[in-house]
SETORTI-220564 format. One record per residue: residue in three letters; x, y negated, z of N, C-alpha, C, CB in turn. Coordinates in steps of 0.02 Angstrom, whole numbers, plus 50000, padded with zeros to 5 digits. Glycine has a CB too. Layout:
ALAXYZXYZXYZXYZ;...
END
This chain:
MET392104723848647392584723348701392484729048751392534716448737;SER393024732048775392964737548822392724735148889393624741248829;GLY392524739948934392304738049000392834734349039392094744249039;SER393474736849033394014733349068394134726449040394654737549066;GLY394034725748973394124719148942393604714248966394094719648867;VAL392984716548973392454712248999392614710049069391774715948997;ALA392834714849110392984713249180393564708349185393144719549219;LEU394084709349143394654704849145394444697849125395204707349098;SER394004697249076393784690649056393384687349112393364691048992;MET393034691449152392664688749210393144685549259392254694249244;VAL393694689049273394184686449321394524680249294394704691849338;GLU394714680449229395034674649199394554668649199395254676249127;ALA393914670049187393424664649185393364661249252392744667249162;GLN393344665249305393244662149371393854657949391393104667449424;ARG394444659549362395034655549378395074649449333395664659749370;SER394984650249267395064644649221394504639549228395094647149150;GLU393894641849238393344637249243393354633349308392684641049237;GLY393754635849356393794632249420394064625249411394234636049468;GLU394444624049357394704617349345394174612649318395304617649297;LEU393634615449293393124611449259392474610849298392994614249191;VAL392304616249334391654616549368391764617549442391224622249338;MET391474613249483391534614149555391154620349577391264607849592;LYS391474624449617391174630649640390614629249690391694635349670;THR390084633249687389544632549736389684636649798388884634649705;ALA390114641749791390284645949849390884650249832389684650349870;ILE391244652249884391764657449878391514663449918392464654949904;VAL391494669149886391244675249919391814680249922390624678249881;VAL391974682349983392514687149993392204693550022393074684350041;PHE392414699149995392114705550012392604710250047391834708949950;ASP392364713550099392684719750121392534724950067392434721950193;ILE392884730550068392784735550016392434741750043393454737549986;ASP392704744650097392444751050122391774750050158392944754350168;GLY391264753550135390604752850163390194747350131390644751650236;VAL390534743250089390204737750054390214738849979390534731050071;ILE390814740149952390904741349881390874748849865391574738449858;ARG391114752949912391094760249902390874763549967391784762949880;ASP390564769249960390324773150018390894777550042389704777449999;VAL391124776350104391684780150131391474784950187392214775450157;GLY390814786050193390584790650245390844797650236389824790850246;GLY390944799750174391194806450160391924806550141390804809650105;SER392274800950151392984800650133393414798250192393084796050072;TYR393464791750202393854789150257393604791950324393844781550258;ARG392964791850334392704793950399392754801550407391974791750407;ARG392694805150352392804812350355393534813850370392594815650288;ALA393984809850342394694810750356394854809250429395114806250310;ILE394514804250459394594802950530394404809150570394174796850552;ALA393824811950555393584817850592394064823750584392874819850567;ASP394294824850522394774830350510395414829350551394954830750435;THR395654823050553396274821550587396224822650662396494814450572;VAL395674820150690395574821050762395514828450778394944817150787;GLU395144832050738395064839250749395734842850747394584842250696;HIS396144840950698396804844250690397254842850750397144841850625;PHE397294836550771397764834750824397494835950894397944827450817;THR396884838350900396634840850964396584848450963395934837750981;GLY396894851450914396894858750910396204861750899397184861650973;GLY395784857950865395104860350850394614859250907395134867550834;ALA394824855950960394384855151018393894849451011394804853951079;SER394044844550967393604838750961393544836650888393864832751003;ARG392924835950865392804833150798392284827650804392564838750747;PRO392494821350800392014815850809391494815650754392394809250812;THR390894813850773390344812850726390374805750698389654814250759;LEU389964804350648389924797550622389714792750677389444797150563;THR389274795050722389054790950778389634789350824388494794450817;ASP390054794350837390654793150880391114788050848391024799750892;ILE391214788650784391664783950748391364777050748391794786350676;ASP390714776450737390374769950740390454766750809389634770650722;ALA390394770850861390454768250929391144765250940390304773750980;LEU391654768750915392334766050921392414759550882392854771250897;LYS392184759550821392264753650778391844747750803392074755350706;SER391314749050841390904743650868391294739550919390264746350900;GLU391864742150942392284738350989392654732750953392784743051023;GLY392684733150886392984727750847393734727750842392774721350875;LEU394054733150866394784733450868395094738650822395014734750938;TRP394674742750791394924748650757394754748750683394654754950790;ASN394944743350649394824742950577395284747650539394914735850553;ASN395884748750565396364753350534396174760550553397104751850558;ASP396024764650502395764771350516396304776050543395474774350453;TRP396934774650529397464778650560397474777350635398154777050529;GLU397424771050653397434769250724396794771650758397504761650733;ALA396234771450722395614774050750395664781550764395024772650702;SER395964785150718396064792450728396504793650789396384795650665;GLN397054789950794397504790750851397144789350916398114786150844;GLU396744783950916396394782050977395904787550999396024775450967;LEU395554790450952395074795850969395434802050996394654797650908;VAL396024803450969396424809050996396634807551068397054810350952;TYR396884801451079397084799551147396494800051195397364792351147;ARG395924797551174395344797451219395114804551236394774793451189;TYR395174809051188394984816051202395424818751258395044820451139;PHE396074818051252396524820851302396474817251368397254820651276;GLU396344810751366396234807051429395624809751466396144799551415;ALA395104811651427394504814451458394654821251491393954815151406;GLN395204824351469395404830751499395884829651558395734835151447;GLY395994823251575396404821751633397134820251619396374827351680;GLN397324819551554398024818051537398114810551528398234821851473;ALA398684808151550398864801151538399154800551467399384798551591;ARG399094794651437399344793751369400094795151365399204786551345;THR400454793551417401174794651416401344802051415401494791351476;GLU400864806251431400984813551432400784816851367400604816751490;ILE400474813051322400214815951260400734815451205399554812351239;SER400914821051178401404821251123401034820451057401824827851125;LEU401084814551027400724813150965401174809050919400054809450978;ASN401374812050864401814808750816401374804850767402274813950779;TYR401424798150769400984793950728401114794950654401074786650746;LYS401744795850634401894796950563401584803550539402644796950551;HIS401624808750580401314815050561400564814350555401484820550612;LEU400274810350600399554809150597399364805650532399324804850658;ILE399754800550513399614797050450399674801850391400104791050441;ASP400204805750390400314810450335399724815350329400964814350345;PHE399484817750385398924822450383398304818950357398794825450453;PHE398164813050384397584809150362397604808150286397564802250398;GLN398174805950261398234804550189398164810950148398904801250175;SER398384816550175398314822850138397584824650129398684828450173;ARG397164822450173396444823550167396124818250122396114823550237;TYR396304812050134395974806650097396204806350024396114799950131;ARG396864806150013397114805849944397194812849914397784802249943;GLY397374817649956397534824249932398284825549940397324825149859;ARG398494831649928399194833449940399654831449884399244840949951;ASP399384830449824399794828549766399834820949762399504831549700;PRO400424817949771400464810549770400334807549701401154808449793;GLU400374811649649400264809049581399534809749560400714812749532;GLN399224815249577398534816449559398114816649622398454823149519;TRP397734811349634397354810949695396744815549691397124803649709;THR396764820949728396224825949727395854826349793396514832849710;GLY395984821549837395654821549903394974818349901396094818049953;TYR394734816549960394064813849969393944807449930393914812650042;ILE394474803749916394404797249881394064798049813395094794049871;GLY394144803949783393864804949716393114805649714394174810849686;SER392804806449772392074807549772391684801849805391924814049808;GLU391984795949809391644790349842391144787049795392164785049865;PRO390504786949813390004783549771390104775949772389294785249794;LEU389984772849715390014765549711389364762549739390114763249638;LEU389424756649769388844753249798388664746849760388984751649871;CYS388984745649703388824739849662389074741249591389144733349691;THR388934736649546389134737349476389554731249455388514737949430;PRO389944731749401390334725949377389894719949362390724727849316;SER389284721049339388844715449322388674711149382388194718049290;TYR388724713949442388594710049503389094704249507388634714549566;PHE389734705649495390254700649499390214695749441390944703849501;GLN390014698249383389924693849326389374688749340389754697949262;ASN388854690849374388304686449391388534680949439387724690349422;LEU388964682649486389244677549531389644672449491389684680849585;THR390064674849446390484670349406390044665549365390944674249360;GLU389524668249335389084664149293388714658949334388574668649257;ASN388684659949400388354655049444388874650849482387904658649493;GLN389464650049452389994645849480390194647949551389784638549480;MET390234654449562390444657049626391074661149617389884661349659;SER391604659349653392224663249652392164669149698392824658849671;TRP392544674449684392514680349727393184683849730391974685149701;GLY393294687149787393904690849797393794695949853394494686249815;PHE394334699249875394274704849921394794704449976394334711449884;PHE394584705850037395024706550095394844713150128394964700450144;SER395294717950124395144724750146395694727450191395044729350087;GLY395504731850236395994735350277396274741450243395684737250343;ALA396034743050183396294748850146396984747250118395814750750090;MET397364752450103398004751450069397854748549999398404758150064;ARG398334744649974398224741149911398044745849853398834737049893;ASP398424751249846398274755649789397614759349798398834760649780;GLU397414760449860396764763649872396184758749857396714766149944;ALA396314752249871395814747149854395754746449779395994740449887;LEU396334746249745396324745349673396044751549637397034743949647;TYR396074757249670395794763349641395054762249625395864769249691;VAL394704758549669393994757249655393904750849616393604756949721;LEU394264745549633394154739049600394364739249526394544733549637;GLN394924742249512395154742749443394934749249410395914742049439;GLY395044754749446394924761349417394194763049405395214766549460;LYS393754760649449393044762349443392614756449421392784765049509;LEU392774750449445392364744649428392664740449371392284740249489;ASN393274742049351393584738449295393604730849306393224740049231;LEU393814728649365393804721549380394464718049363393654720649454;GLY394844720849319395444717549296395964716949351395274710749270;VAL396174710849365396674709549418396334705149471397324706049390;PRO395954708149516395574704249564396014701149617395044708549597;VAL395784695649646396124692549704396004697149763395864685249718;LEU396544699549794396494704749845397034703949897396534711749813;ARG396834704749960397314705750015397134712350047397304699750067;ALA397644716650055397534723350080397994724550140397664728550025;MET398004730850163398354732650224399084730250225398334739950234;GLU399444731250170400154729750169400304722250167400484733050111;ASP399804718250151399914711150136399884706550196399414708950086;VAL399444708150243399284703450297399124707350361398694698750277;PRO399094703850418398874707250480398164709950472398904702350540;GLY398014715150510397354718250506396804714050537397374724950539;LYS396204715250515395614711950543395544714050617394974713550503;PRO395304709450659394954703150644395404697050634394484701750698;ASP396044697850626396474692150610396254689450541397244694150609;PRO396094682950535395824680250473396344678150421395394674450489;THR396984679750433397504677550386397354679750315398184680250408;GLY397164686050306397014688550239396444684850207396854695850242;LEU395944683150246395364679350221395594672450197394814678750275;PHE396004669150237396254662550219396664662950154396684659650275;GLU397064668050146397484668650087397074669850024397994674250096;VAL396554673950029396114675049972395784668549951395584680449988;ILE395544664850000395214658449986395704653549952394934655350050;ALA396314653249978396814648649950396964650349877397464648949991;GLU396964656749861397094658749792396514657149745397254666249789;LEU395914657349772395314656049731395154648649725394724659649760;GLU395364644749774395134637849779395574632949740395114635849852;THR395244628249707395604622749675395524616449717395344621649602;GLU395884611249699395854605049738395144602149738396344599949711;GLN394804602549682394154599249678393604603049716393954598349607;ASP393714609649727393194613049767393454614949836392944619349730;GLU393944610949860394184611849929393604611049978394754606849945;HIS393604615350028393074615550079392414618250052392964608450107;THR392444621749996391844625349972391614630250025391994629049904;PRO390954631050035390714636050083390974643050067389934636050084;VAL391124646750120391394653550112390934658550145392104654050141;LEU390794664050109390434669650138390914675550141389794671450096;TYR390944678950198391324685150202390834690750216391874684750259;VAL390874696050175390394701450176390724707850201390084702450106;GLY390464710550256390764716550284390254720950318391304714850332;ASP390484726950337390014731850366390204733850438389994738050323;THR390734730750465390944732550533390984726450578391614736250532;VAL391014727850642391084722450691391734718550679391074725250763;ALA392274722150662392914718750649392854713850591393464723950635;ASP392474715750540392374711250482392044704750505391934714650429;LEU391534705350546391164699250566391554695250619390484701150594;TYR391944698650661392394695050706392884690850666392764699950752;THR393074693350607393534689650564393244682950544393704693750502;VAL392604682850527392274676650509392244671950570391564677950483;THR392084674750628392044670750689392714667450704391824675150748;LYS393264671150696393924668350710394114663150657394454674050712;ALA393914664450594394054659550541393694652950556393824662350472;LYS393084653550580392694647550596393024643650653391974649550616;GLN393304647250702393644643950757394274640250735393814649050811;GLN394624643250687395264640350664395164634950612395704645750636;GLN394624635350573394484630350522393754628050528394634633150450;PRO393604624150580392914622250594392614617350544392864619350662;ASP393024614250502392764609350454392444612550393393324604750432;ARG392554619050384392264622550327391634626250349392774627550296;LEU391164627050303390554630950316390714638350305389964628650272;TRP390634642350358390754649550355390094653250365391274651650408;VAL389984658350325389384662550333389594669850334388864661150275;GLY389444673150389389584680350394388984684350369389754682350466;VAL389094688850324388564693050296388704700350313388484692050219;GLY388264703550350388344710550366387974714850315388094712050436;VAL388254720650300387934725550257387934732250294388304726150187;LEU387364735450296387324741950329387624747250283386594743750347;PRO388134750950307388424756150265387914761850254389064758950297;PRO388004765650201387504770850183387334775650239387754774750124;HIS387824777850278387664782750330387214779750384388304785450362;ILE387234773150393386784769950441386094769050411387074763150463;GLN386054767650347385404767050314385004773550320385484765250241;GLN385364779150324385044785650327384914787850399385464790850292;ALA385124783850447385044785650518384354783850542385574782150561;ASP384204785850604383544784250633383494776750648383424788350697;LEU382884774450659382754767250666383154764250724382014766150678;GLU383184767650781383534764850838384274763750823383454769450899;ARG384574768550789385284767950773385394762350723385564774550746;ARG384954761650674385014756250625384964749550660384474756850571;GLN384474748850704384374742550739384964740750783383734742850780;THR385244745750816385834744650859386424742350818386014750950898;TYR386534745650762387094743850718387004736750692387154748850659;GLN386404735150671386244728550645386364723250698385524728250620;GLN386154724550759386234719750813386964718750830385844721950875;ASN387364724150827388084723550840388404718850789388414730450838;LEU388204719450725388474715050674388274707750686388234717250604;LYS387644706750706387424699950721387784697050781386664699850733;ASN387874701150832388234698750892388944696850875388224704150946;ALA389234700150825389924698750806389994692650761390224704850772;GLY389434690350732389464684250692389084684350627390154682850677;ALA388694689650613388324689850551387714685250553388094697050536;THR387664680950503387074676750496386474680850472387204670950447;ILE386614685750430386104690050402386404696950393385834687150334;VAL385984702050397386204708950385385764711950331386184713250452;LEU386084714350277385724717050220385804724650216385964713850155;ASN385364727850180385414735050170385904736850115384734738050155;HIS385934732550064386364733950006386714727549984385944736949947;LEU387324728149960387694722349937387324718349885388364724549910;GLU387024721749836386724718149781386094714249800386564723049726;GLU385884714749863385364710349888385644703249898385074713049955;LEU386304702749900386624696149909386694692949840387324696849944;THR386144690649813386124687549747386364680249751385404687849718;PRO386514677149694386694670049695386154665749728386814667649624;THR385534667349717384994663549749385014664349825384314665749723;LYS385124670549848385174671749920385774668149949385224679349934;ILE386324668049913386924664649937386784657149945387514665649887;LYS386464654149896386304646949900385824645549959385994644549834;ASP385344649949970384884649150026385254649550093384334654350024;LEU385724654250098386104654950161386524648750174386574661150158;ILE386804645850122387204639750130386764633850152387584638050065;LEU386184633350122385734627750137385474628150209385144627650088;THR385374634250235385074635050300385594636150356384574640750299;ALA386234636550337386754637850387386844631950434387424639550353;
END
């Protein structure tokens, strides 16, 4: 059986077996910074975009971008880029109403860097994103009666580029940018759960795994709206933070905990079925 065939059977198994075996957990994943390393792609595209629309006067560092995202409001990277452009000009004494910034042009420029200029052959930064997990990780969850899906702020085809194109996960349960309101609104999380859940495993504990403050705020809001379910927020340090100095790592980790993370891990694959069961038991 081919790699894609194996992955498809994994997805089919987690759906068909749900009628027979009560799930021990539902695990929903963010994608960027958790499933793939976007430090040299999405975040590089943010820096390029801000540099371009400030006439070369400002190029935010990864630290600058992290500081913005720690506010929990800027999960959409187009909006994050726009906000950094606005803040640069505001620091120069201009009011936002005086700043001429075409949002569609900004998106087009961003996408030309991230996807590339050819809409058919993606030659941009997306092609060089390292994977942060393997298909066997998801197979292991399925074998331990754990359902899994994805809630991402990425565009659907960009999410599927990694989930199907690189990880061969068949037709995964996914909510992406075009499908639902952006995080920290938990609508997408609720919809993924509804698609994965059967009547007999209703109210199964849910873990949401993310690398940003907005991801963990999503869990906090879900818990507020559906308090009868057990929710566990799991933070993962993205690769560029793992490579940072100790103080910056600790600050990033604390921000995730303050936003709702029960635990913060260095790598996704540290979240094993055994670790998941322990988190549920001690939550």
